[in-house]
C-alpha positions in Angstrom: 0.0 0.0 0.0 1.1 3.6 -0.7 0.6 5.8 2.3 0.5 9.5 1.7 0.7 11.9 4.7 -0.2 15.6 4.0 1.1 18.0 6.6 -1.1 21.0 7.4 -0.2 24.1 9.4 -2.5 25.9 11.8 -4.1 27.8 8.8 -4.8 24.4 7.1 -2.3 25.1 4.4 0.0 22.3 3.2 3.5 22.6 4.6 4.8 19.3 3.3 4.1 15.7 2.5 5.4 12.1 2.8 4.8 9.3 0.4 5.9 5.7 1.4 5.4 2.2 0.1 4.4 0.5 -3.1 0.9 -0.2 -4.3 1.5 -3.9 -5.1 -0.9 -3.8 -8.1 1.8 -4.8 -10.5 5.5 -5.7 -10.5 8.0 -3.0 -9.6 8.9 -0.9 -12.6 5.5 -1.5 -14.4 3.1 -0.3 -11.7 1.0 2.5 -13.1 -0.4 3.4 -9.6 3.1 3.9 -8.2 4.1 5.8 -11.3 1.1 8.1 -11.0 1.6 8.9 -7.3 5.4 9.3 -7.8 4.9 11.6 -10.8 2.5 13.9 -8.9 4.8 14.1 -5.8 8.0 14.7 -7.8 6.3 17.3 -10.0 5.1 19.2 -6.9 8.6 19.0 -5.4 10.2 20.3 -8.6 7.6 23.0 -9.2 8.1 24.4 -5.7 11.9 24.2 -5.9 12.7 25.0 -9.5 9.7 27.2 -10.6 8.8 29.0 -7.4 12.4 29.0 -6.0 11.2 28.1 -2.5 13.5 26.4 -0.1 12.5 22.9 0.9 13.9 20.0 2.8 13.4 16.7 1.0 14.5 13.1 0.7 13.9 10.8 -2.3 14.5 7.0 -2.2 12.9 3.9 -3.6 9.4 3.8 -2.2 9.8 7.0 -0.2 9.5 10.7 -0.9 9.4 13.4 1.8 9.2 17.2 1.5 8.7 20.1 3.9 8.7 23.8 3.1 11.4 25.7 5.0 9.1 28.7 5.3 5.4 29.1 5.8 3.2 28.1 2.8 1.9 30.8 0.6 -0.7 31.0 -2.1 1.6 29.7 -4.9 3.0 26.7 -2.9 -0.6 26.0 -1.8 -1.8 25.9 -5.4 0.9 23.4 -6.4 0.4 21.2 -3.4 -3.4 21.2 -3.6 -3.2 20.3 -7.2 -0.9 17.4 -6.3 -3.4 16.3 -3.6 -6.3 16.5 -6.1 -4.5 14.1 -8.4 -3.6 11.7 -5.6 -7.2 11.7 -4.3 -8.4 10.6 -7.8 -5.9 7.8 -7.8 -7.1 6.9 -4.2 -10.7 6.8 -5.5 -9.8 4.4 -8.3 -7.5 2.2 -6.2 -8.6 2.5 -2.6 -6.8 -0.8 -1.6 -3.5 0.5 -3.0 -3.5 4.2 -1.8 -4.3 5.8 1.5 -4.2 9.5 2.1 -4.2 11.1 5.6 -4.0 14.7 6.7 -1.7 15.4 9.7 -2.0 18.7 11.6 1.4 20.1 12.6 2.2 22.9 14.9 
């Protein structure tokens, strides 16, 4: 199962996320569910870092991707991260046994 944690600040804006695991719906390297989730997460990370030039902490490894904003979220980071979340929710709807999303309130 792919577990996605979305970290929310006190204003309910996304300050980061963590994606772990594999969906198990197909062999590694040919799993479209993993590829979709991974693409959305990596596109958000790249958009925030390369396009918006925001500072982030992150780690990428097989079956794991973690990112946190170094500063408070703003409207532009929120747009990218909410778009990522919309895409991931659609995948979760289609494959509820392969993807689980939870929101985590952070202080």
